[in-house]
N, CA, C and O atoms as a Tripos MOL2 file, in Angstrom:
@<TRIPOS>MOLECULE
protein
  312   311    78     0     0
PROTEIN
NO_CHARGES

@<TRIPOS>ATOM
      1 N          -3.5150    4.0240  -12.9040 N.3       1 UNK1
      2 CA         -3.3600    3.1470  -14.1500 C.3       1 UNK1
      3 C          -3.5570    1.7480  -14.4950 C.2       1 UNK1
      4 O          -3.2000    0.7730  -13.8340 O.2       1 UNK1
      5 N          -4.1880    1.7660  -15.6430 N.am      2 UNK2
      6 CA         -4.8940    0.7080  -16.1510 C.3       2 UNK2
      7 C          -3.4690    0.0290  -16.1170 C.2       2 UNK2
      8 O          -2.3550    0.5360  -15.9820 O.2       2 UNK2
      9 N          -3.8600   -1.2680  -16.2810 N.am      3 UNK3
     10 CA         -2.7830   -2.7080  -16.6070 C.3       3 UNK3
     11 C          -2.0170   -2.7880  -18.1130 C.2       3 UNK3
     12 O          -0.8770   -3.0960  -18.4600 O.2       3 UNK3
     13 N          -3.2680   -2.3390  -18.8470 N.am      4 UNK4
     14 CA         -3.1080   -2.5050  -19.9950 C.3       4 UNK4
     15 C          -2.5350   -1.6260  -20.3540 C.2       4 UNK4
     16 O          -1.3820   -1.9360  -20.6560 O.2       4 UNK4
     17 N          -2.8930   -0.0500  -20.5600 N.am      5 UNK5
     18 CA         -2.4630    0.9110  -21.0320 C.3       5 UNK5
     19 C          -0.0050    1.2210  -21.0960 C.2       5 UNK5
     20 O           0.8020    1.7600  -21.8530 O.2       5 UNK5
     21 N           0.0430    0.1680  -19.3150 N.am      6 UNK6
     22 CA          1.0140   -0.1150  -19.2930 C.3       6 UNK6
     23 C           1.9690   -1.1710  -19.6910 C.2       6 UNK6
     24 O           3.1860   -1.0400  -19.8200 O.2       6 UNK6
     25 N           1.2890   -2.1850  -19.8580 N.am      7 UNK7
     26 CA          1.9110   -3.2790  -20.7520 C.3       7 UNK7
     27 C           2.4320   -2.5380  -22.4110 C.2       7 UNK7
     28 O           3.5550   -2.6390  -22.9050 O.2       7 UNK7
     29 N           1.2320   -1.8110  -23.0090 N.am      8 UNK8
     30 CA          0.9990   -1.1560  -23.9390 C.3       8 UNK8
     31 C           2.1750   -0.0870  -24.0490 C.2       8 UNK8
     32 O           2.2520    0.4470  -25.1560 O.2       8 UNK8
     33 N           2.9730    0.2620  -23.2290 N.am      9 UNK9
     34 CA          3.7170    1.4020  -23.3250 C.3       9 UNK9
     35 C           5.4070    0.2000  -23.6740 C.2       9 UNK9
     36 O           5.5340   -0.9910  -23.3930 O.2       9 UNK9
     37 N           6.5500    1.2630  -24.4360 N.am     10 UNK10
     38 CA          7.8040    1.1840  -24.4790 C.3      10 UNK10
     39 C           8.8190    1.0550  -23.4650 C.2      10 UNK10
     40 O           8.8680    2.0040  -22.6820 O.2      10 UNK10
     41 N           9.8270   -0.0900  -23.2430 N.am     11 UNK11
     42 CA         10.1010   -0.0260  -22.3060 C.3      11 UNK11
     43 C          11.5710    0.9390  -21.9940 C.2      11 UNK11
     44 O          12.2800    0.8400  -20.9930 O.2      11 UNK11
     45 N          11.7470    1.7570  -23.0130 N.am     12 UNK12
     46 CA         12.1100    2.8800  -23.2500 C.3      12 UNK12
     47 C          11.3730    4.1280  -22.6160 C.2      12 UNK12
     48 O          12.0920    5.0100  -22.1460 O.2      12 UNK12
     49 N          10.4740    4.2250  -22.5810 N.am     13 UNK13
     50 CA         10.1770    5.6680  -22.0570 C.3      13 UNK13
     51 C           9.7110    4.8260  -21.1290 C.2      13 UNK13
     52 O           8.5440    4.9220  -21.5080 O.2      13 UNK13
     53 N           9.6350    3.9870  -20.1170 N.am     14 UNK14
     54 CA          9.1480    3.9420  -19.0370 C.3      14 UNK14
     55 C          10.3420    3.3590  -17.9760 C.2      14 UNK14
     56 O          10.0100    2.8460  -16.9060 O.2      14 UNK14
     57 N          11.8400    3.4960  -18.4030 N.am     15 UNK15
     58 CA         13.0640    3.3090  -18.0530 C.3      15 UNK15
     59 C          13.1420    5.2880  -18.3950 C.2      15 UNK15
     60 O          13.7300    5.7540  -17.4180 O.2      15 UNK15
     61 N          12.6740    6.7250  -19.6180 N.am     16 UNK16
     62 CA         13.4910    7.7080  -19.3220 C.3      16 UNK16
     63 C          12.6050    8.5970  -18.5060 C.2      16 UNK16
     64 O          12.9320    9.7280  -18.1480 O.2      16 UNK16
     65 N          11.4620    8.0150  -18.2320 N.am     17 UNK17
     66 CA          9.8900    8.5340  -17.2190 C.3      17 UNK17
     67 C          11.0500    9.1660  -16.2190 C.2      17 UNK17
     68 O          11.4090   10.3280  -16.4100 O.2      17 UNK17
     69 N          11.6920    8.2990  -15.0360 N.am     18 UNK18
     70 CA         12.1140    9.4750  -13.7470 C.3      18 UNK18
     71 C          13.2320    9.8740  -14.1330 C.2      18 UNK18
     72 O          13.6780   10.5750  -13.2240 O.2      18 UNK18
     73 N          14.1120    9.8180  -15.1660 N.am     19 UNK19
     74 CA         15.2790   10.9820  -15.2280 C.3      19 UNK19
     75 C          14.4650   12.0220  -16.2170 C.2      19 UNK19
     76 O          15.1710   12.8980  -16.7160 O.2      19 UNK19
     77 N          13.8700   12.0260  -16.3620 N.am     20 UNK20
     78 CA         13.0830   13.7550  -16.9140 C.3      20 UNK20
     79 C          12.1380   14.1940  -15.3110 C.2      20 UNK20
     80 O          12.0800   15.3390  -14.8630 O.2      20 UNK20
     81 N          11.7210   13.4190  -14.9080 N.am     21 UNK21
     82 CA         11.2060   14.1500  -13.6720 C.3      21 UNK21
     83 C          12.5940   14.6000  -12.9030 C.2      21 UNK21
     84 O          12.4780   15.7060  -12.3750 O.2      21 UNK21
     85 N          13.8120   14.0110  -12.7370 N.am     22 UNK22
     86 CA         14.9350   14.5840  -11.9380 C.3      22 UNK22
     87 C          15.3310   15.4940  -12.6680 C.2      22 UNK22
     88 O          15.5510   16.3610  -11.8210 O.2      22 UNK22
     89 N          15.6070   15.9730  -13.7040 N.am     23 UNK23
     90 CA         16.1070   16.7210  -14.9910 C.3      23 UNK23
     91 C          15.1410   18.0760  -14.5240 C.2      23 UNK23
     92 O          15.4370   19.2480  -14.2930 O.2      23 UNK23
     93 N          13.9130   17.3620  -14.5020 N.am     24 UNK24
     94 CA         13.0480   19.4090  -14.2190 C.3      24 UNK24
     95 C          13.2150   20.0770  -12.1990 C.2      24 UNK24
     96 O          13.3260   21.1440  -11.5960 O.2      24 UNK24
     97 N          13.0980   18.1110  -11.8040 N.am     25 UNK25
     98 CA         13.1980   18.4720  -10.5900 C.3      25 UNK25
     99 C          14.8620   19.3860  -10.2110 C.2      25 UNK25
    100 O          14.9140   19.9460   -9.1170 O.2      25 UNK25
    101 N          16.0600   19.4710  -11.1040 N.am     26 UNK26
    102 CA         16.9600   19.7570  -10.8800 C.3      26 UNK26
    103 C          16.9140   21.4300  -11.6280 C.2      26 UNK26
    104 O          17.4420   22.4060  -11.0960 O.2      26 UNK26
    105 N          16.1930   21.4650  -12.9020 N.am     27 UNK27
    106 CA         15.7990   22.4580  -13.3110 C.3      27 UNK27
    107 C          15.3870   23.3900  -12.4190 C.2      27 UNK27
    108 O          16.1370   24.3660  -12.3810 O.2      27 UNK27
    109 N          14.4040   23.4320  -11.6450 N.am     28 UNK28
    110 CA         13.5450   24.0980  -10.9930 C.3      28 UNK28
    111 C          14.8490   24.3730   -9.3630 C.2      28 UNK28
    112 O          15.2590   25.4250   -8.8730 O.2      28 UNK28
    113 N          15.0750   23.2060   -9.0520 N.am     29 UNK29
    114 CA         15.9930   23.8240   -7.6910 C.3      29 UNK29
    115 C          16.8570   24.7870   -7.9320 C.2      29 UNK29
    116 O          17.0120   25.6350   -7.0530 O.2      29 UNK29
    117 N          17.8810   24.9140   -9.6010 N.am     30 UNK30
    118 CA         18.4160   26.1040   -9.8050 C.3      30 UNK30
    119 C          18.0270   27.0100   -9.7740 C.2      30 UNK30
    120 O          18.5650   27.7140   -8.9200 O.2      30 UNK30
    121 N          17.0070   27.6280  -10.5000 N.am     31 UNK31
    122 CA         15.7960   28.3980  -10.6230 C.3      31 UNK31
    123 C          15.4810   29.0470   -9.2460 C.2      31 UNK31
    124 O          15.4770   30.2540   -9.0030 O.2      31 UNK31
    125 N          15.2610   28.1920   -8.5280 N.am     32 UNK32
    126 CA         14.9770   28.8370   -6.7050 C.3      32 UNK32
    127 C          16.3450   29.5730   -6.4180 C.2      32 UNK32
    128 O          16.5130   30.7550   -6.1180 O.2      32 UNK32
    129 N          17.3430   28.5050   -6.5990 N.am     33 UNK33
    130 CA         19.1370   29.5660   -6.2690 C.3      33 UNK33
    131 C          19.2830   30.5340   -6.4090 C.2      33 UNK33
    132 O          19.5860   31.3530   -5.5420 O.2      33 UNK33
    133 N          19.0890   30.7490   -7.6940 N.am     34 UNK34
    134 CA         18.9250   32.0280   -8.9010 C.3      34 UNK34
    135 C          18.2020   33.0470   -8.0200 C.2      34 UNK34
    136 O          18.5810   34.1860   -8.2910 O.2      34 UNK34
    137 N          17.0760   32.9940   -6.8350 N.am     35 UNK35
    138 CA         16.2490   33.9950   -5.8880 C.3      35 UNK35
    139 C          16.8680   34.3930   -5.0090 C.2      35 UNK35
    140 O          16.8160   35.5430   -4.5730 O.2      35 UNK35
    141 N          17.6040   33.4390   -4.5780 N.am     36 UNK36
    142 CA         18.0520   33.2890   -2.9660 C.3      36 UNK36
    143 C          18.6810   34.5240   -3.0210 C.2      36 UNK36
    144 O          19.4430   34.9260   -3.9000 O.2      36 UNK36
    145 N          18.1320   35.3660   -1.5480 N.am     37 UNK37
    146 CA         19.5270   36.6240   -1.0670 C.3      37 UNK37
    147 C          20.2020   35.6420   -0.2650 C.2      37 UNK37
    148 O          19.7540   35.1080    0.7500 O.2      37 UNK37
    149 N          21.1500   35.4780   -0.7250 N.am     38 UNK38
    150 CA         22.3920   34.9240    0.4090 C.3      38 UNK38
    151 C          23.7280   36.1880    1.3950 C.2      38 UNK38
    152 O          24.7110   36.8250    1.0160 O.2      38 UNK38
    153 N          23.1070   36.0350    2.5790 N.am     39 UNK39
    154 CA         23.8040   36.3410    3.1060 C.3      39 UNK39
    155 C          25.7000   37.3220    3.0550 C.2      39 UNK39
    156 O          26.7030   37.0050    2.4160 O.2      39 UNK39
    157 N          25.5390   38.1540    3.7310 N.am     40 UNK40
    158 CA         26.8770   39.1880    3.6990 C.3      40 UNK40
    159 C          28.0600   38.3140    4.5550 C.2      40 UNK40
    160 O          27.9550   37.2910    5.2310 O.2      40 UNK40
    161 N          29.0580   39.0400    4.2760 N.am     41 UNK41
    162 CA         30.0420   37.6900    5.3850 C.3      41 UNK41
    163 C          29.5330   38.5770    6.6480 C.2      41 UNK41
    164 O          29.1140   37.9900    7.6450 O.2      41 UNK41
    165 N          29.5680   39.7800    6.6040 N.am     42 UNK42
    166 CA         29.8120   40.2700    8.1330 C.3      42 UNK42
    167 C          28.3680   39.5680    8.9220 C.2      42 UNK42
    168 O          28.4480   39.1540   10.0790 O.2      42 UNK42
    169 N          26.8930   39.4950    8.0210 N.am     43 UNK43
    170 CA         25.8430   38.5200    8.1050 C.3      43 UNK43
    171 C          26.0240   37.2660    9.3790 C.2      43 UNK43
    172 O          25.5690   37.1050   10.5110 O.2      43 UNK43
    173 N          27.2340   36.2970    8.1930 N.am     44 UNK44
    174 CA         27.5230   35.1690    8.3360 C.3      44 UNK44
    175 C          28.2010   34.8280    9.8210 C.2      44 UNK44
    176 O          28.1300   34.0340   10.7590 O.2      44 UNK44
    177 N          28.8480   35.9030    9.3870 N.am     45 UNK45
    178 CA         30.1090   36.5960   11.1030 C.3      45 UNK45
    179 C          29.3230   36.3590   12.2360 C.2      45 UNK45
    180 O          29.3750   35.3700   12.9680 O.2      45 UNK45
    181 N          28.3150   37.7040   12.3640 N.am     46 UNK46
    182 CA         27.3770   37.8610   13.1650 C.3      46 UNK46
    183 C          26.6450   36.4640   13.4740 C.2      46 UNK46
    184 O          26.8070   36.0280   14.6130 O.2      46 UNK46
    185 N          25.8680   35.7240   12.5970 N.am     47 UNK47
    186 CA         25.4100   34.5880   12.9830 C.3      47 UNK47
    187 C          26.1810   33.6160   13.7800 C.2      47 UNK47
    188 O          25.7970   33.0930   14.8260 O.2      47 UNK47
    189 N          27.5050   33.3920   13.0760 N.am     48 UNK48
    190 CA         28.2100   32.4060   13.7050 C.3      48 UNK48
    191 C          28.1730   32.8620   15.2140 C.2      48 UNK48
    192 O          27.3610   32.1470   15.8010 O.2      48 UNK48
    193 N          28.7380   33.7710   16.0490 N.am     49 UNK49
    194 CA         28.8450   34.5880   17.0230 C.3      49 UNK49
    195 C          27.4900   34.1700   17.7700 C.2      49 UNK49
    196 O          27.5870   33.7860   18.9350 O.2      49 UNK49
    197 N          26.0740   34.2340   17.0810 N.am     50 UNK50
    198 CA         25.6740   34.0680   17.3460 C.3      50 UNK50
    199 C          25.0580   32.6670   18.2050 C.2      50 UNK50
    200 O          24.5120   32.7020   19.3080 O.2      50 UNK50
    201 N          25.3520   31.2780   17.2500 N.am     51 UNK51
    202 CA         24.9650   30.5600   17.4660 C.3      51 UNK51
    203 C          26.1830   29.4480   18.4320 C.2      51 UNK51
    204 O          25.9410   28.3480   18.9290 O.2      51 UNK51
    205 N          27.5420   30.2600   18.4400 N.am     52 UNK52
    206 CA         28.2500   29.9710   19.0550 C.3      52 UNK52
    207 C          28.1110   30.3040   20.7920 C.2      52 UNK52
    208 O          28.7260   29.6140   21.6050 O.2      52 UNK52
    209 N          27.4690   31.1330   21.0930 N.am     53 UNK53
    210 CA         27.1390   31.8470   21.9600 C.3      53 UNK53
    211 C          26.0390   30.6710   22.4160 C.2      53 UNK53
    212 O          26.3890   29.7430   23.1460 O.2      53 UNK53
    213 N          24.9840   30.7740   22.0250 N.am     54 UNK54
    214 CA         23.5630   30.4460   22.0150 C.3      54 UNK54
    215 C          24.3720   28.6310   22.7870 C.2      54 UNK54
    216 O          23.8710   28.0730   23.7630 O.2      54 UNK54
    217 N          25.3840   28.1880   22.1740 N.am     55 UNK55
    218 CA         25.4980   26.7400   22.3010 C.3      55 UNK55
    219 C          26.3060   26.8150   23.9640 C.2      55 UNK55
    220 O          26.1370   25.8910   24.7600 O.2      55 UNK55
    221 N          27.1390   27.9920   24.2970 N.am     56 UNK56
    222 CA         27.7900   27.6450   24.9750 C.3      56 UNK56
    223 C          26.8880   28.1440   26.5890 C.2      56 UNK56
    224 O          27.2200   27.8660   27.7410 O.2      56 UNK56
    225 N          25.7550   28.9040   26.1320 N.am     57 UNK57
    226 CA         24.7850   28.7100   27.2200 C.3      57 UNK57
    227 C          23.8320   28.0360   27.6660 C.2      57 UNK57
    228 O          23.4520   27.9290   28.8320 O.2      57 UNK57
    229 N          23.0750   27.1550   25.9050 N.am     58 UNK58
    230 CA         23.0360   25.9450   26.7190 C.3      58 UNK58
    231 C          23.9840   24.8410   27.5000 C.2      58 UNK58
    232 O          23.8100   24.3130   28.5990 O.2      58 UNK58
    233 N          24.9000   24.7050   26.6750 N.am     59 UNK59
    234 CA         26.0060   23.3630   27.9960 C.3      59 UNK59
    235 C          26.4930   23.8100   28.9770 C.2      59 UNK59
    236 O          26.9920   22.8590   29.5790 O.2      59 UNK59
    237 N          26.7300   25.1710   29.7810 N.am     60 UNK60
    238 CA         26.7230   25.7260   31.0980 C.3      60 UNK60
    239 C          25.2090   25.0590   31.8990 C.2      60 UNK60
    240 O          25.1120   24.3110   32.8720 O.2      60 UNK60
    241 N          24.3110   25.5870   31.1640 N.am     61 UNK61
    242 CA         23.0750   25.4730   31.7160 C.3      61 UNK61
    243 C          22.9460   23.7070   31.8860 C.2      61 UNK61
    244 O          23.0010   23.0280   32.9120 O.2      61 UNK61
    245 N          22.8140   23.4200   30.8960 N.am     62 UNK62
    246 CA         23.0090   21.8050   31.3340 C.3      62 UNK62
    247 C          24.0220   20.7910   32.4320 C.2      62 UNK62
    248 O          23.8370   19.7120   32.9950 O.2      62 UNK62
    249 N          25.1280   21.7560   32.3800 N.am     63 UNK63
    250 CA         26.2480   21.0960   33.0520 C.3      63 UNK63
    251 C          25.7810   21.4220   34.2970 C.2      63 UNK63
    252 O          25.8010   20.5500   35.1650 O.2      63 UNK63
    253 N          25.2380   22.8530   34.6200 N.am     64 UNK64
    254 CA         24.9770   22.8510   35.7580 C.3      64 UNK64
    255 C          23.9170   21.8250   36.2420 C.2      64 UNK64
    256 O          24.3950   20.7260   36.5240 O.2      64 UNK64
    257 N          22.6710   21.9490   36.3850 N.am     65 UNK65
    258 CA         21.9150   20.5540   36.2420 C.3      65 UNK65
    259 C          22.4060   19.2070   36.6380 C.2      65 UNK65
    260 O          22.1670   18.5710   37.6640 O.2      65 UNK65
    261 N          23.2220   18.8720   35.4980 N.am     66 UNK66
    262 CA         24.4310   17.4860   35.5740 C.3      66 UNK66
    263 C          24.9630   17.5790   37.1970 C.2      66 UNK66
    264 O          25.0180   16.5870   37.9230 O.2      66 UNK66
    265 N          25.2430   18.5940   37.5130 N.am     67 UNK67
    266 CA         26.4420   18.6170   39.1370 C.3      67 UNK67
    267 C          25.2280   18.9070   39.5910 C.2      67 UNK67
    268 O          25.2960   18.2790   40.6480 O.2      67 UNK67
    269 N          24.3810   19.2870   39.5930 N.am     68 UNK68
    270 CA         22.8130   19.7990   40.9900 C.3      68 UNK68
    271 C          22.5460   18.2720   41.0520 C.2      68 UNK68
    272 O          22.6190   17.8660   42.2120 O.2      68 UNK68
    273 N          22.1710   17.0120   39.8670 N.am     69 UNK69
    274 CA         21.5870   15.7320   39.9600 C.3      69 UNK69
    275 C          22.4990   15.0440   40.4430 C.2      69 UNK69
    276 O          22.1610   14.0910   41.1460 O.2      69 UNK69
    277 N          23.9180   15.3030   40.2220 N.am     70 UNK70
    278 CA         24.4550   14.1690   40.1700 C.3      70 UNK70
    279 C          25.1040   14.5480   42.3670 C.2      70 UNK70
    280 O          25.4510   13.9150   43.3640 O.2      70 UNK70
    281 N          24.9360   15.5600   42.0370 N.am     71 UNK71
    282 CA         25.5830   16.6080   44.3800 C.3      71 UNK71
    283 C          24.2970   15.2480   44.8220 C.2      71 UNK71
    284 O          24.7530   14.2890   45.4450 O.2      71 UNK71
    285 N          22.7260   15.2360   44.4700 N.am     72 UNK72
    286 CA         22.0900   15.4270   44.8960 C.3      72 UNK72
    287 C          21.5200   13.3750   45.0090 C.2      72 UNK72
    288 O          20.7140   12.8070   45.7480 O.2      72 UNK72
    289 N          22.3070   12.9280   44.0390 N.am     73 UNK73
    290 CA         22.6600   11.8540   44.1040 C.3      73 UNK73
    291 C          23.4990   10.9250   45.2980 C.2      73 UNK73
    292 O          23.2460    9.9600   46.0180 O.2      73 UNK73
    293 N          24.5850   11.7860   45.0500 N.am     74 UNK74
    294 CA         25.7520   11.5600   46.4950 C.3      74 UNK74
    295 C          25.2300   12.1270   47.5000 C.2      74 UNK74
    296 O          26.1050   12.2910   48.3510 O.2      74 UNK74
    297 N          24.3780   12.4570   47.7860 N.am     75 UNK75
    298 CA         23.9670   12.9890   48.3150 C.3      75 UNK75
    299 C          23.1480   11.5190   49.2660 C.2      75 UNK75
    300 O          23.5720   10.9500   50.2720 O.2      75 UNK75
    301 N          22.1870   11.3170   48.6680 N.am     76 UNK76
    302 CA         21.2180   10.4480   49.0110 C.3      76 UNK76
    303 C          21.4240    8.3700   48.9790 C.2      76 UNK76
    304 O          20.8640    7.3450   49.3680 O.2      76 UNK76
    305 N          22.9520    8.9800   48.0160 N.am     77 UNK77
    306 CA         23.5320    6.8950   48.4150 C.3      77 UNK77
    307 C          23.1540    6.5090   46.8100 C.2      77 UNK77
    308 O          23.4850    5.3290   46.6890 O.2      77 UNK77
    309 N          22.6470    6.9580   45.6290 N.am     78 UNK78
    310 CA         23.0050    5.8620   44.8970 C.3      78 UNK78
    311 C          23.7770    6.2320   43.8490 C.2      78 UNK78
    312 O          24.2020    5.3840   43.0660 O.2      78 UNK78
@<TRIPOS>BOND
     1     1     2 1
     2     2     3 1
     3     3     4 2
     4     3     5 am
     5     5     6 1
     6     6     7 1
     7     7     8 2
     8     7     9 am
     9     9    10 1
    10    10    11 1
    11    11    12 2
    12    11    13 am
    13    13    14 1
    14    14    15 1
    15    15    16 2
    16    15    17 am
    17    17    18 1
    18    18    19 1
    19    19    20 2
    20    19    21 am
    21    21    22 1
    22    22    23 1
    23    23    24 2
    24    23    25 am
    25    25    26 1
    26    26    27 1
    27    27    28 2
    28    27    29 am
    29    29    30 1
    30    30    31 1
    31    31    32 2
    32    31    33 am
    33    33    34 1
    34    34    35 1
    35    35    36 2
    36    35    37 am
    37    37    38 1
    38    38    39 1
    39    39    40 2
    40    39    41 am
    41    41    42 1
    42    42    43 1
    43    43    44 2
    44    43    45 am
    45    45    46 1
    46    46    47 1
    47    47    48 2
    48    47    49 am
    49    49    50 1
    50    50    51 1
    51    51    52 2
    52    51    53 am
    53    53    54 1
    54    54    55 1
    55    55    56 2
    56    55    57 am
    57    57    58 1
    58    58    59 1
    59    59    60 2
    60    59    61 am
    61    61    62 1
    62    62    63 1
    63    63    64 2
    64    63    65 am
    65    65    66 1
    66    66    67 1
    67    67    68 2
    68    67    69 am
    69    69    70 1
    70    70    71 1
    71    71    72 2
    72    71    73 am
    73    73    74 1
    74    74    75 1
    75    75    76 2
    76    75    77 am
    77    77    78 1
    78    78    79 1
    79    79    80 2
    80    79    81 am
    81    81    82 1
    82    82    83 1
    83    83    84 2
    84    83    85 am
    85    85    86 1
    86    86    87 1
    87    87    88 2
    88    87    89 am
    89    89    90 1
    90    90    91 1
    91    91    92 2
    92    91    93 am
    93    93    94 1
    94    94    95 1
    95    95    96 2
    96    95    97 am
    97    97    98 1
    98    98    99 1
    99    99   100 2
   100    99   101 am
   101   101   102 1
   102   102   103 1
   103   103   104 2
   104   103   105 am
   105   105   106 1
   106   106   107 1
   107   107   108 2
   108   107   109 am
   109   109   110 1
   110   110   111 1
   111   111   112 2
   112   111   113 am
   113   113   114 1
   114   114   115 1
   115   115   116 2
   116   115   117 am
   117   117   118 1
   118   118   119 1
   119   119   120 2
   120   119   121 am
   121   121   122 1
   122   122   123 1
   123   123   124 2
   124   123   125 am
   125   125   126 1
   126   126   127 1
   127   127   128 2
   128   127   129 am
   129   129   130 1
   130   130   131 1
   131   131   132 2
   132   131   133 am
   133   133   134 1
   134   134   135 1
   135   135   136 2
   136   135   137 am
   137   137   138 1
   138   138   139 1
   139   139   140 2
   140   139   141 am
   141   141   142 1
   142   142   143 1
   143   143   144 2
   144   143   145 am
   145   145   146 1
   146   146   147 1
   147   147   148 2
   148   147   149 am
   149   149   150 1
   150   150   151 1
   151   151   152 2
   152   151   153 am
   153   153   154 1
   154   154   155 1
   155   155   156 2
   156   155   157 am
   157   157   158 1
   158   158   159 1
   159   159   160 2
   160   159   161 am
   161   161   162 1
   162   162   163 1
   163   163   164 2
   164   163   165 am
   165   165   166 1
   166   166   167 1
   167   167   168 2
   168   167   169 am
   169   169   170 1
   170   170   171 1
   171   171   172 2
   172   171   173 am
   173   173   174 1
   174   174   175 1
   175   175   176 2
   176   175   177 am
   177   177   178 1
   178   178   179 1
   179   179   180 2
   180   179   181 am
   181   181   182 1
   182   182   183 1
   183   183   184 2
   184   183   185 am
   185   185   186 1
   186   186   187 1
   187   187   188 2
   188   187   189 am
   189   189   190 1
   190   190   191 1
   191   191   192 2
   192   191   193 am
   193   193   194 1
   194   194   195 1
   195   195   196 2
   196   195   197 am
   197   197   198 1
   198   198   199 1
   199   199   200 2
   200   199   201 am
   201   201   202 1
   202   202   203 1
   203   203   204 2
   204   203   205 am
   205   205   206 1
   206   206   207 1
   207   207   208 2
   208   207   209 am
   209   209   210 1
   210   210   211 1
   211   211   212 2
   212   211   213 am
   213   213   214 1
   214   214   215 1
   215   215   216 2
   216   215   217 am
   217   217   218 1
   218   218   219 1
   219   219   220 2
   220   219   221 am
   221   221   222 1
   222   222   223 1
   223   223   224 2
   224   223   225 am
   225   225   226 1
   226   226   227 1
   227   227   228 2
   228   227   229 am
   229   229   230 1
   230   230   231 1
   231   231   232 2
   232   231   233 am
   233   233   234 1
   234   234   235 1
   235   235   236 2
   236   235   237 am
   237   237   238 1
   238   238   239 1
   239   239   240 2
   240   239   241 am
   241   241   242 1
   242   242   243 1
   243   243   244 2
   244   243   245 am
   245   245   246 1
   246   246   247 1
   247   247   248 2
   248   247   249 am
   249   249   250 1
   250   250   251 1
   251   251   252 2
   252   251   253 am
   253   253   254 1
   254   254   255 1
   255   255   256 2
   256   255   257 am
   257   257   258 1
   258   258   259 1
   259   259   260 2
   260   259   261 am
   261   261   262 1
   262   262   263 1
   263   263   264 2
   264   263   265 am
   265   265   266 1
   266   266   267 1
   267   267   268 2
   268   267   269 am
   269   269   270 1
   270   270   271 1
   271   271   272 2
   272   271   273 am
   273   273   274 1
   274   274   275 1
   275   275   276 2
   276   275   277 am
   277   277   278 1
   278   278   279 1
   279   279   280 2
   280   279   281 am
   281   281   282 1
   282   282   283 1
   283   283   284 2
   284   283   285 am
   285   285   286 1
   286   286   287 1
   287   287   288 2
   288   287   289 am
   289   289   290 1
   290   290   291 1
   291   291   292 2
   292   291   293 am
   293   293   294 1
   294   294   295 1
   295   295   296 2
   296   295   297 am
   297   297   298 1
   298   298   299 1
   299   299   300 2
   300   299   301 am
   301   301   302 1
   302   302   303 1
   303   303   304 2
   304   303   305 am
   305   305   306 1
   306   306   307 1
   307   307   308 2
   308   307   309 am
   309   309   310 1
   310   310   311 1
   311   311   312 2
@<TRIPOS>SUBSTRUCTURE
     1 UNK1         2 RESIDUE 1 A UNK
     2 UNK2         6 RESIDUE 1 A UNK
     3 UNK3        10 RESIDUE 1 A UNK
     4 UNK4        14 RESIDUE 1 A UNK
     5 UNK5        18 RESIDUE 1 A UNK
     6 UNK6        22 RESIDUE 1 A UNK
     7 UNK7        26 RESIDUE 1 A UNK
     8 UNK8        30 RESIDUE 1 A UNK
     9 UNK9        34 RESIDUE 1 A UNK
    10 UNK10       38 RESIDUE 1 A UNK
    11 UNK11       42 RESIDUE 1 A UNK
    12 UNK12       46 RESIDUE 1 A UNK
    13 UNK13       50 RESIDUE 1 A UNK
    14 UNK14       54 RESIDUE 1 A UNK
    15 UNK15       58 RESIDUE 1 A UNK
    16 UNK16       62 RESIDUE 1 A UNK
    17 UNK17       66 RESIDUE 1 A UNK
    18 UNK18       70 RESIDUE 1 A UNK
    19 UNK19       74 RESIDUE 1 A UNK
    20 UNK20       78 RESIDUE 1 A UNK
    21 UNK21       82 RESIDUE 1 A UNK
    22 UNK22       86 RESIDUE 1 A UNK
    23 UNK23       90 RESIDUE 1 A UNK
    24 UNK24       94 RESIDUE 1 A UNK
    25 UNK25       98 RESIDUE 1 A UNK
    26 UNK26      102 RESIDUE 1 A UNK
    27 UNK27      106 RESIDUE 1 A UNK
    28 UNK28      110 RESIDUE 1 A UNK
    29 UNK29      114 RESIDUE 1 A UNK
    30 UNK30      118 RESIDUE 1 A UNK
    31 UNK31      122 RESIDUE 1 A UNK
    32 UNK32      126 RESIDUE 1 A UNK
    33 UNK33      130 RESIDUE 1 A UNK
    34 UNK34      134 RESIDUE 1 A UNK
    35 UNK35      138 RESIDUE 1 A UNK
    36 UNK36      142 RESIDUE 1 A UNK
    37 UNK37      146 RESIDUE 1 A UNK
    38 UNK38      150 RESIDUE 1 A UNK
    39 UNK39      154 RESIDUE 1 A UNK
    40 UNK40      158 RESIDUE 1 A UNK
    41 UNK41      162 RESIDUE 1 A UNK
    42 UNK42      166 RESIDUE 1 A UNK
    43 UNK43      170 RESIDUE 1 A UNK
    44 UNK44      174 RESIDUE 1 A UNK
    45 UNK45      178 RESIDUE 1 A UNK
    46 UNK46      182 RESIDUE 1 A UNK
    47 UNK47      186 RESIDUE 1 A UNK
    48 UNK48      190 RESIDUE 1 A UNK
    49 UNK49      194 RESIDUE 1 A UNK
    50 UNK50      198 RESIDUE 1 A UNK
    51 UNK51      202 RESIDUE 1 A UNK
    52 UNK52      206 RESIDUE 1 A UNK
    53 UNK53      210 RESIDUE 1 A UNK
    54 UNK54      214 RESIDUE 1 A UNK
    55 UNK55      218 RESIDUE 1 A UNK
    56 UNK56      222 RESIDUE 1 A UNK
    57 UNK57      226 RESIDUE 1 A UNK
    58 UNK58      230 RESIDUE 1 A UNK
    59 UNK59      234 RESIDUE 1 A UNK
    60 UNK60      238 RESIDUE 1 A UNK
    61 UNK61      242 RESIDUE 1 A UNK
    62 UNK62      246 RESIDUE 1 A UNK
    63 UNK63      250 RESIDUE 1 A UNK
    64 UNK64      254 RESIDUE 1 A UNK
    65 UNK65      258 RESIDUE 1 A UNK
    66 UNK66      262 RESIDUE 1 A UNK
    67 UNK67      266 RESIDUE 1 A UNK
    68 UNK68      270 RESIDUE 1 A UNK
    69 UNK69      274 RESIDUE 1 A UNK
    70 UNK70      278 RESIDUE 1 A UNK
    71 UNK71      282 RESIDUE 1 A UNK
    72 UNK72      286 RESIDUE 1 A UNK
    73 UNK73      290 RESIDUE 1 A UNK
    74 UNK74      294 RESIDUE 1 A UNK
    75 UNK75      298 RESIDUE 1 A UNK
    76 UNK76      302 RESIDUE 1 A UNK
    77 UNK77      306 RESIDUE 1 A UNK
    78 UNK78      310 RESIDUE 1 A UNK
């Protein structure tokens, strides 16, 4: 934008512009949320169980490798 055009523009429109963009953004977000297909309670429960099982499996895997490396470090004297 040319410097002359910005100087000709009043103070009030320059202050309002970001808020108009914010309002447009929030309206678009609301419209998108209206189209979302939310999971049922049963699906949420199932997904939660899958996540918990996955976390437990990964924690056991990391714990196993930690135990192996700790024993190796003790064995070589570090």
